[in-house]
NUFI-585325 format. One line per field, with one value per residue (C-alpha): chain; z, y, x; residue number from 1. Coordinates in nm, 2 decimals. Each point is the difference from the previous one (the first is absolute). Layout:
<atoms>
cadena <- A,...
pz <- Z,...
py <- Y,...
px <- X,...
num <- NUM,...
</atoms>
This chain:
<atoms>
cadena <- A,A,A,A,A,A,A,A,A,A,A,A,A,A,A,A,A,A,A,A,A,A,A,A,A,A,A,A,A,A,A,A,A,A,A,A,A,A,A,A,A,A,A,A,A,A,A,A,A,A,A,A,A,A,A,A,A,A,A,A,A,A,A,A,A,A,A,A,A,A,A,A,A,A,A,A,A,A,A,A,A,A,A,A,A,A,A,A,A,A,A,A,A,A,A,A,A,A,A,A,A,A,A,A,A,A,A,A,A,A,A,A,A,A,A,A,A,A,A,A,A,A,A,A,A,A,A,A,A,A,A,A,A,A,A,A,A,A,A,A,A,A,A,A,A,A,A,A,A,A,A,A,A,A,A,A,A,A,A,A,A,A,A,A,A,A,A,A,A,A,A,A,A,A,A,A,A,A,A,A,A,A,A,A,A,A,A,A,A,A,A,A,A,A,A,A,A,A,A,A,A,A,A,A,A,A,A,A,A,A,A,A,A,A,A,A,A,A,A,A,A,A,A,A,A,A,A,A,A,A,A,A,A,A,A,A,A,A,A,A,A,A,A,A,A,A,A,A,A,A,A,A,A,A,A,A,A,A,A,A,A,A,A,A,A,A,A,A,A,A,A,A,A,A,A,A,A,A,A,A,A,A,A,A,A,A,A,A,A,A,A,A,A,A,A,A,A,A,A,A,A,A,A,A,A,A,A,A,A,A,A,A,A,A,A,A,A,A,A,A,A,A,A,A,A,A,A,A,A,A,A,A,A,A,A,A,A,A,A,A,A,A,A,A,A,A,A,A,A,A,A,A,A,A,A,A,A,A,A,A,A,A,A,A,A,A,A,A,A,A,A,A,A,A,A,A,A,A,A,A,A,A,A,A,A,A,A,A,A,A,A,A,A,A,A,A,A,A,A,A,A,A,A,A,A,A,A,A,A,A,A,A,A,A,A,A,A,A,A,A,A,A,A,A,A,A,A,A,A,A,A,A,A,A,A,A,A,A,A,A,A,A,A,A,A,A,A,A,A,A,A,A,A,A,A,A,A,A,A,A,A,A,A,A,A,A,A,A,A,A,A,A,A,A,A,A,A,A,A,A,A,A,A,A,A,A,A,A,A,A,A,A,A,A,A,A,A,A,A,A,A,A,A,A,A,A,A,A,A,A,A,A,A,A,A,A,A,A,A,A,A,A,A,A,A,A,A,A,A,A,A,A,A,A,A,A,A,A,A,A,A,A,A,A,A,A,A
pz <- 1.69,-0.31,-0.34,-0.29,-0.35,-0.21,-0.38,-0.19,0.25,0.23,0.35,0.01,0.35,0.14,0.35,-0.04,-0.29,0.03,-0.02,-0.36,-0.10,-0.39,-0.20,-0.32,-0.07,-0.28,-0.13,-0.24,-0.29,0.21,0.24,0.30,0.19,0.19,0.31,0.26,0.35,0.25,0.36,0.31,0.18,0.31,-0.23,-0.03,-0.37,0.07,0.22,-0.16,-0.32,-0.16,-0.25,-0.20,-0.15,-0.35,-0.18,-0.35,-0.13,0.14,-0.01,0.29,0.03,0.31,0.06,0.22,0.08,-0.07,0.15,0.34,0.07,-0.05,-0.28,0.19,0.33,-0.08,0.02,-0.35,-0.21,-0.36,-0.02,-0.31,-0.06,-0.30,-0.12,-0.21,-0.33,-0.04,-0.05,-0.28,0.04,-0.04,0.29,0.23,-0.03,0.34,0.16,-0.12,-0.39,-0.20,-0.06,-0.29,0.07,0.37,0.21,0.33,0.31,0.30,0.29,0.24,0.29,0.17,0.20,0.23,0.06,0.14,-0.29,0.18,-0.04,-0.31,-0.07,-0.25,-0.30,0.10,0.38,0.26,0.29,0.27,0.14,0.31,0.21,0.36,0.18,0.01,0.30,0.11,-0.12,0.04,-0.28,-0.27,-0.12,-0.19,-0.28,0.09,-0.19,0.16,-0.10,-0.10,-0.02,0.40,0.19,0.26,0.36,0.01,-0.39,-0.05,-0.18,-0.11,-0.27,-0.38,-0.23,-0.35,-0.23,-0.32,-0.29,0.07,-0.31,-0.27,-0.28,0.20,0.36,0.08,0.26,0.08,0.33,0.19,0.37,0.20,-0.27,0.01,0.03,-0.06,-0.32,-0.09,0.19,0.12,0.37,0.26,-0.06,0.00,0.35,0.04,-0.03,-0.20,-0.35,-0.26,-0.31,-0.27,-0.26,-0.31,-0.29,-0.01,-0.35,-0.11,-0.04,0.18,0.36,0.19,0.34,0.20,0.30,0.28,0.22,0.32,0.19,0.35,0.03,0.36,0.08,-0.03,-0.16,-0.25,0.04,-0.32,-0.16,-0.33,-0.15,-0.32,-0.12,-0.35,-0.19,-0.05,-0.19,0.20,0.00,-0.07,0.03,0.30,0.12,0.10,-0.19,-0.22,-0.08,-0.07,-0.23,-0.20,-0.09,-0.36,-0.29,-0.32,-0.31,-0.31,-0.18,0.23,0.16,0.41,0.20,0.36,0.08,0.31,-0.26,-0.21,0.28,0.13,-0.32,-0.10,0.34,0.06,-0.36,0.09,0.36,0.03,0.29,-0.14,0.26,-0.16,-0.34,0.16,0.18,-0.38,-0.13,0.29,-0.07,-0.38,-0.15,0.09,0.22,-0.12,0.14,0.17,-0.35,-0.08,-0.38,-0.21,0.01,-0.27,0.06,-0.20,0.19,-0.11,0.32,0.04,-0.31,-0.26,0.14,0.03,-0.14,-0.27,-0.11,-0.34,-0.02,0.08,-0.22,-0.25,-0.26,0.13,-0.12,0.29,-0.03,-0.02,-0.24,-0.09,-0.29,0.15,0.30,-0.12,-0.35,0.24,0.08,0.04,0.36,0.03,0.03,0.16,0.36,0.25,0.36,0.02,0.28,0.07,-0.35,-0.32,-0.28,-0.26,-0.34,-0.12,0.09,0.26,0.20,0.32,0.13,-0.12,0.21,0.33,-0.08,-0.08,0.33,0.29,0.17,-0.11,-0.27,0.03,0.33,-0.07,-0.24,-0.36,0.01,0.27,0.25,0.16,-0.04,-0.08,0.25,0.29,0.09,0.38,-0.01,0.36,-0.03,-0.40,-0.03,-0.30,0.16,-0.18,0.05,-0.22,0.06,-0.31,0.00,0.39,-0.04,-0.27,0.17,0.33,-0.18,-0.17,0.33,0.19,-0.27,-0.02,0.39,0.00,-0.24,0.23,0.32,0.16,0.16,-0.13,0.29,0.05,-0.29,-0.19,-0.22,-0.16,-0.15,-0.06,-0.24,-0.15,-0.07,0.12,-0.18,-0.35,0.01,0.03,-0.26,-0.26,0.07,-0.04,-0.30,-0.21,0.14,0.16,-0.08,-0.26,-0.20,0.24,0.04,-0.26,-0.25,0.07,-0.13,0.26,-0.02,0.15,-0.13,0.14,0.29,0.13,0.27,-0.09,0.21,0.30,0.19,-0.23,-0.18,-0.25,-0.33,0.00,0.29,-0.21,-0.33,0.16,0.27,-0.04,-0.39,-0.15,-0.30,-0.28,-0.23,-0.11,0.09,0.35,0.08,0.33,0.10,-0.04,0.33,0.19,-0.21,0.32,-0.20,-0.08,0.32,0.24,-0.13,-0.01,0.33,0.16,-0.20,0.11,0.36,-0.02,-0.17,0.26,0.29,-0.14,-0.07,0.38,0.15,0.05,-0.34,0.18,0.11,-0.21,-0.04,0.13,0.27,0.33,0.34,-0.19,0.13,0.04,0.08,-0.18,0.12,-0.11,-0.32,-0.11,0.12,-0.22,-0.26,-0.01,0.10,-0.36,-0.16,0.12,0.29,0.36,0.11,-0.27,0.14,0.37,-0.07,-0.23,0.30,0.23,-0.21,-0.04,0.40,0.10,-0.25,-0.22,0.23,-0.10,0.14,0.06,-0.03,0.32,0.11
py <- -0.19,-0.13,-0.06,-0.16,0.00,-0.31,0.09,-0.17,-0.18,0.24,0.13,0.40,0.09,0.28,0.07,0.28,-0.05,0.38,0.16,-0.06,-0.30,-0.04,-0.31,-0.10,-0.28,-0.17,0.01,-0.30,0.07,0.03,0.24,-0.25,0.10,-0.32,0.06,-0.23,0.11,-0.10,0.13,-0.01,-0.35,0.13,0.12,-0.24,0.05,-0.33,0.19,0.36,0.13,0.24,0.29,0.16,0.35,0.06,0.31,0.02,0.44,0.04,-0.32,-0.20,-0.38,-0.24,-0.35,-0.30,-0.33,-0.12,-0.34,0.14,-0.27,0.01,-0.21,-0.15,0.01,0.29,0.23,0.07,0.04,0.12,0.31,0.05,0.36,0.10,0.34,0.25,0.01,0.03,0.41,0.03,0.09,0.35,0.00,-0.16,0.19,0.15,-0.34,0.02,-0.09,-0.23,-0.38,-0.17,-0.28,0.13,0.24,0.15,-0.06,0.18,-0.21,0.23,-0.14,-0.32,-0.06,-0.31,-0.08,-0.25,-0.22,-0.09,0.34,-0.02,0.15,-0.16,0.22,0.15,-0.08,0.30,-0.01,0.27,0.06,0.20,0.04,-0.10,0.05,-0.28,-0.24,-0.02,0.32,0.28,0.19,-0.18,-0.04,-0.28,-0.03,-0.25,-0.09,0.16,-0.27,0.28,0.38,0.07,0.05,-0.24,0.13,0.16,0.06,0.33,0.25,0.29,-0.14,0.05,-0.28,-0.08,-0.22,-0.10,-0.21,-0.24,-0.26,0.05,0.26,0.17,0.04,-0.34,0.13,0.25,0.15,0.28,0.18,0.14,-0.08,-0.12,-0.37,0.01,0.07,0.32,0.20,-0.01,-0.06,-0.21,0.13,-0.21,0.09,0.20,-0.20,-0.26,-0.08,-0.22,-0.21,-0.18,-0.20,0.16,-0.16,-0.39,-0.11,-0.36,0.05,0.30,0.07,0.31,0.07,0.34,0.12,0.17,0.19,0.20,0.26,0.10,0.37,0.02,-0.15,0.20,-0.15,-0.13,-0.34,-0.21,-0.31,-0.16,-0.32,-0.14,-0.11,-0.24,0.01,-0.38,-0.17,-0.11,-0.37,0.05,0.26,-0.09,-0.33,0.02,-0.20,0.31,-0.01,-0.35,0.02,0.27,-0.13,-0.13,0.17,-0.07,0.21,0.03,-0.25,-0.26,0.03,-0.03,0.23,0.09,0.31,0.08,-0.06,0.29,0.25,-0.08,0.08,0.31,0.13,-0.04,0.16,0.31,0.05,-0.11,-0.18,-0.36,-0.05,0.27,-0.15,-0.33,0.20,0.14,-0.33,-0.09,0.28,-0.02,-0.36,-0.29,-0.31,-0.32,-0.35,0.15,0.19,0.37,0.05,0.34,0.19,0.22,0.25,0.24,0.28,0.12,0.19,0.17,0.05,-0.05,0.33,0.22,0.33,0.04,-0.36,0.06,0.33,-0.18,-0.34,0.01,0.03,-0.24,-0.35,-0.15,0.14,-0.22,0.07,-0.17,-0.19,-0.09,-0.01,0.32,0.00,-0.13,-0.30,-0.22,-0.20,-0.29,-0.33,-0.19,0.17,-0.29,0.00,0.35,0.04,0.22,0.01,-0.10,0.25,0.06,-0.01,0.19,0.32,0.01,0.31,0.07,-0.13,-0.34,-0.03,0.14,-0.22,-0.30,0.03,0.16,-0.13,0.32,-0.22,-0.35,-0.19,-0.18,0.23,-0.17,0.09,-0.23,0.29,0.30,0.28,0.32,-0.03,-0.18,-0.09,-0.08,-0.26,0.13,0.34,0.04,0.24,0.01,0.10,0.09,0.07,0.33,0.30,0.10,-0.27,0.01,0.38,-0.04,-0.29,0.23,0.26,-0.22,-0.14,0.33,0.07,-0.29,-0.01,0.36,-0.07,-0.29,0.24,-0.21,0.03,-0.17,-0.14,-0.20,-0.22,-0.17,-0.30,-0.02,0.38,-0.05,-0.32,0.16,0.32,0.12,-0.27,0.02,0.34,0.03,-0.30,0.20,0.32,-0.14,-0.21,0.25,0.38,0.03,0.28,0.09,-0.34,-0.27,-0.29,-0.22,0.23,0.08,-0.23,-0.15,0.11,-0.34,-0.01,0.33,0.05,-0.31,-0.11,-0.26,-0.22,-0.17,0.36,0.13,0.31,0.19,0.04,0.38,0.03,-0.17,0.16,0.39,-0.01,-0.28,0.03,-0.32,0.18,0.05,-0.28,-0.22,-0.30,0.05,-0.13,0.08,-0.36,-0.08,0.16,-0.30,-0.17,0.01,0.16,0.28,0.07,-0.01,0.32,0.17,-0.05,0.03,0.35,0.11,-0.08,0.21,0.31,-0.03,0.00,0.28,0.22,-0.05,0.08,0.37,0.17,-0.02,-0.37,-0.28,-0.37,-0.17,0.28,-0.06,0.16,0.12,0.26,-0.18,-0.31,-0.34,-0.14,0.32,0.03,-0.32,0.01,0.30,-0.17,-0.29,0.26,0.18,-0.34,-0.08,0.14,0.05,-0.29,-0.22,0.14,-0.07,-0.34,-0.10,0.13,-0.17,-0.36,0.07,0.04,-0.26,-0.28,0.07,0.15,-0.12,-0.33,-0.18,-0.38,-0.10,0.22
px <- 3.97,0.20,-0.14,0.27,-0.12,0.13,0.07,0.21,0.16,0.11,-0.17,-0.04,-0.07,-0.12,-0.14,-0.28,-0.20,-0.18,0.37,-0.06,0.27,-0.03,0.04,-0.05,-0.23,-0.12,-0.39,-0.13,-0.25,-0.27,0.08,0.14,0.28,0.14,0.25,0.10,0.02,0.21,-0.11,0.24,-0.01,-0.25,-0.25,-0.30,-0.15,-0.19,-0.26,0.07,-0.08,0.22,-0.11,0.27,-0.07,0.21,0.06,0.07,-0.02,-0.26,-0.20,-0.05,-0.08,0.01,0.10,-0.08,0.07,-0.35,0.08,0.09,0.27,0.37,0.15,0.24,0.21,0.18,-0.33,0.04,-0.30,-0.11,-0.16,-0.23,-0.08,-0.25,0.12,-0.11,0.13,0.41,0.11,0.19,0.40,-0.05,-0.26,0.25,0.30,-0.09,0.07,0.39,-0.01,-0.17,0.08,-0.18,-0.33,0.03,-0.17,0.13,-0.25,0.06,-0.09,-0.17,-0.17,-0.11,-0.32,0.03,-0.38,-0.26,-0.12,-0.33,-0.19,-0.24,-0.32,-0.24,-0.15,-0.31,0.08,-0.03,0.26,0.02,0.34,0.09,0.34,0.08,0.31,0.20,-0.06,0.38,0.14,-0.09,0.22,-0.23,-0.35,-0.16,-0.22,-0.32,-0.34,-0.30,-0.20,-0.26,-0.10,0.06,0.33,0.12,0.06,0.33,0.05,0.15,-0.19,0.23,0.19,0.11,-0.06,0.17,-0.06,0.26,0.04,0.27,-0.07,-0.26,-0.05,-0.25,-0.11,-0.13,-0.25,-0.29,0.03,-0.20,0.02,-0.28,-0.25,-0.35,-0.08,-0.39,-0.13,-0.25,-0.02,0.37,0.04,0.22,0.32,0.31,0.20,0.28,0.31,-0.16,0.07,-0.21,0.18,-0.19,0.18,-0.06,0.24,0.05,0.13,0.14,0.38,0.00,0.06,-0.13,0.20,-0.04,0.18,-0.21,0.19,-0.14,0.15,-0.08,0.00,-0.08,0.36,0.36,0.17,-0.27,-0.05,-0.06,-0.07,-0.12,-0.11,-0.03,-0.34,-0.04,-0.31,-0.11,-0.27,-0.31,-0.09,-0.38,-0.24,-0.22,-0.08,-0.35,-0.31,-0.07,0.40,0.04,-0.31,0.11,0.38,-0.06,-0.17,-0.08,0.04,-0.16,0.19,-0.02,0.30,0.02,0.21,0.11,-0.16,0.23,0.30,-0.12,-0.14,0.37,0.16,-0.16,-0.04,0.37,0.11,-0.28,0.06,-0.38,-0.06,-0.07,-0.34,-0.15,0.01,-0.13,-0.27,-0.09,-0.03,-0.22,-0.24,0.00,0.04,-0.26,0.12,-0.12,0.08,0.33,0.09,-0.01,-0.14,0.05,-0.34,-0.13,-0.27,-0.20,-0.11,-0.35,-0.09,0.37,0.21,-0.25,-0.18,0.31,-0.09,0.31,-0.02,-0.15,0.22,0.30,-0.04,-0.24,0.20,0.29,0.05,-0.22,-0.31,-0.32,-0.27,-0.31,0.21,0.34,0.18,0.24,0.22,0.35,0.13,-0.31,-0.12,0.26,-0.12,0.28,-0.04,-0.11,-0.11,-0.14,-0.27,-0.23,-0.10,0.14,0.09,-0.28,0.06,-0.33,-0.14,-0.25,-0.21,0.11,-0.36,0.11,0.30,-0.21,-0.25,0.24,0.21,-0.26,-0.28,-0.22,-0.23,0.11,-0.01,0.33,0.22,0.04,0.35,0.07,0.14,-0.23,0.23,-0.16,-0.33,-0.14,-0.36,-0.15,-0.27,-0.04,-0.05,-0.07,0.31,0.25,0.36,0.31,0.38,0.00,-0.12,-0.20,-0.27,0.00,-0.07,-0.26,-0.19,0.01,-0.20,-0.25,-0.07,-0.06,-0.22,-0.22,-0.02,-0.10,-0.26,-0.16,0.11,0.21,0.33,0.33,0.13,-0.31,0.07,-0.29,0.09,-0.29,0.01,0.34,-0.05,-0.32,0.13,0.32,0.22,-0.24,0.04,0.37,0.05,-0.18,0.13,0.37,-0.09,-0.18,0.07,0.28,0.27,-0.28,0.02,0.02,0.23,-0.13,0.05,0.36,0.29,0.19,0.37,0.10,0.36,0.11,-0.23,0.13,0.29,0.25,0.29,-0.04,0.03,-0.24,0.12,-0.24,0.11,-0.09,0.29,0.23,-0.09,-0.01,0.24,0.25,0.04,-0.11,-0.08,-0.25,0.16,-0.27,0.22,0.00,-0.35,-0.11,-0.07,0.42,-0.02,-0.13,0.37,0.24,0.30,-0.22,-0.20,0.28,0.19,-0.32,-0.11,0.36,0.04,-0.40,0.11,0.32,-0.20,-0.29,0.24,0.19,-0.30,-0.08,0.33,0.09,0.16,0.36,-0.03,0.08,-0.15,0.35,0.06,0.02,-0.17,-0.30,-0.19,-0.31,0.13,0.05,-0.38,-0.14,0.18,-0.11,-0.36,-0.04,0.16,-0.27,-0.28,0.10,0.01,-0.33,-0.18,0.08,-0.22,0.21,0.33,-0.10,-0.10,0.29,0.26,-0.21,0.02,0.42,-0.01,-0.21,0.07,0.34,0.25,0.35,0.14,0.32,0.00,-0.03,-0.30
num <- 1,2,3,4,5,6,7,8,9,10,11,12,13,14,15,16,17,18,19,20,21,22,23,24,25,26,27,28,29,30,31,32,33,34,35,36,37,38,39,40,41,42,43,44,45,46,47,48,49,50,51,52,53,54,55,56,57,58,59,60,61,62,63,64,65,66,67,68,69,70,71,72,73,74,75,76,77,78,79,80,81,82,83,84,85,86,87,88,89,90,91,92,93,94,95,96,97,98,99,100,101,102,103,104,105,106,107,108,109,110,111,112,113,114,115,116,117,118,119,120,121,122,123,124,125,126,127,128,129,130,131,132,133,134,135,136,137,138,139,140,141,142,143,144,145,146,147,148,149,150,151,152,153,154,155,156,157,158,159,160,161,162,163,164,165,166,167,168,169,170,171,172,173,174,175,176,177,178,179,180,181,182,183,184,185,186,187,188,189,190,191,192,193,194,195,196,197,198,199,200,201,202,203,204,205,206,207,208,209,210,211,212,213,214,215,216,217,218,219,220,221,222,223,224,225,226,227,228,229,230,231,232,233,234,235,236,237,238,239,240,241,242,243,244,245,246,247,248,249,250,251,252,253,254,255,256,257,258,259,260,261,262,263,264,265,266,267,268,269,270,271,272,273,274,275,276,277,278,279,280,281,282,283,284,285,286,287,288,289,290,291,292,293,294,295,296,297,298,299,300,301,302,303,304,305,306,307,308,309,310,311,312,313,314,315,316,317,318,319,320,321,322,323,324,325,326,327,328,329,330,331,332,333,334,335,336,337,338,339,340,341,342,343,344,345,346,347,348,349,350,351,352,353,354,355,356,357,358,359,360,361,362,363,364,365,366,367,368,369,370,371,372,373,374,375,376,377,378,379,380,381,382,383,384,385,386,387,388,389,390,391,392,393,394,395,396,397,398,399,400,401,402,403,404,405,406,407,408,409,410,411,412,413,414,415,416,417,418,419,420,421,422,423,424,425,426,427,428,429,430,431,432,433,434,435,436,437,438,439,440,441,442,443,444,445,446,447,448,449,450,451,452,453,454,455,456,457,458,459,460,461,462,463,464,465,466,467,468,469,470,471,472,473,474,475,476,477,478,479,480,481,482,483,484,485,486,487,488,489,490,491,492,493,494,495,496,497,498,499,500,501,502,503,504,505,506,507,508,509,510,511,512,513,514,515,516,517,518,519,520,521,522,523,524,525,526,527,528,529,530,531,532,533,534,535,536,537,538,539,540,541,542,543,544,545,546,547
</atoms>
């Protein structure tokens, strides 16, 4: 293959780029090297993408014809190379001396590729190896269209994934790893590799080389393809996906949920469909618009054993007289759902009464968040452990007094005795004082943002800080909450990985699915994680425009 580098009006031809031909090329102020390449006439670059690797004093960069079309009939095109900062002249003496204003780049290799191999950010693809249909000396890589080997696929193969373009490996991959979640099961069959588009950013490109070696052949047969991570057109096209495409923030600004999930998923290596499923789980949907939620947690965070120990001396501890000594509750946050911020002190029981059906048939606060009532069975029900436990114990005690079995439910007994006793106990006596005599920590024991981040998590684990100006309610502001959401997901994911594995590593021991399941399990619960991942697979998988 003959290449010609055009520089200064002169053609400097060379035949084997891998042989180490060195040429002096100029870099502009933005770190871009523009090179004209001219290929021999019988090489058709209208159907083949050329990627050229350069090295300068130990640094490497890659250039490729982004338009994928020849610039003229002479098969000549402009190659734009986005390179690292130019080495100093002293650093480049090994290349034959320094020339002021120039950098020595060594053209090391070229890779002709089929430009149609693409993988969406967040998409899983499974690849296998087959014998070439007409040449017994060759093998081919094909898309297996799922985690099952085709008939005739090779099993004793070695897969190698390497970076070609990008500042980090653009994909996650795994071999013989579980495909189901908790407990691990259904190993990928030998010979198959799973590739997941991991990184995508605007104005950046991520391309990897997927190689395979047939270990049963002698000499070893090898082949490779290039995979480019591309942006999904949308996240799902189900009614659920379409309804949840737009959202409103606390300042009345609308934004595209798919766009924001793709942006942060691509930057931080998290499948964007998980973010959208997280929106589904946490953000209220009203007339095809997602709204920002705020939720005080009287049955969970409020009752944490160390809440007073950790926060009573802080800036946002609510007392009978004020809402804390720090920045006061903001009044310009709009569109909140579940409940609005409160700017006056209230008891814990006040919130439970306002936002449940325990005392009133219809919650005075509008939403039934902290307890349900069934007129048919006469029973209260809760999604929280602590009230569920206390209600069960009181019901068992009442039924035992009347020599009844709780399995033989009696609505009259429930309404007359069980429910009344439960309300009185929780309101007046629970934890020795009763919830009506305990001030609600409605700023600290609350979750904020469309993905519902607890203030205590941001303050304790993510260094939100104890600055009196860092109001808990600011965690509803997009520019504030996103860094903490992302930091928390990274923190939790690192915690569930073995000590010797990294959040941006590949081929995790427990597999991609299990690691993310345990990440969201740690975020909330096993049921929460299972539902979130089910939603992501059912409704929000990355899609191309034509799908």
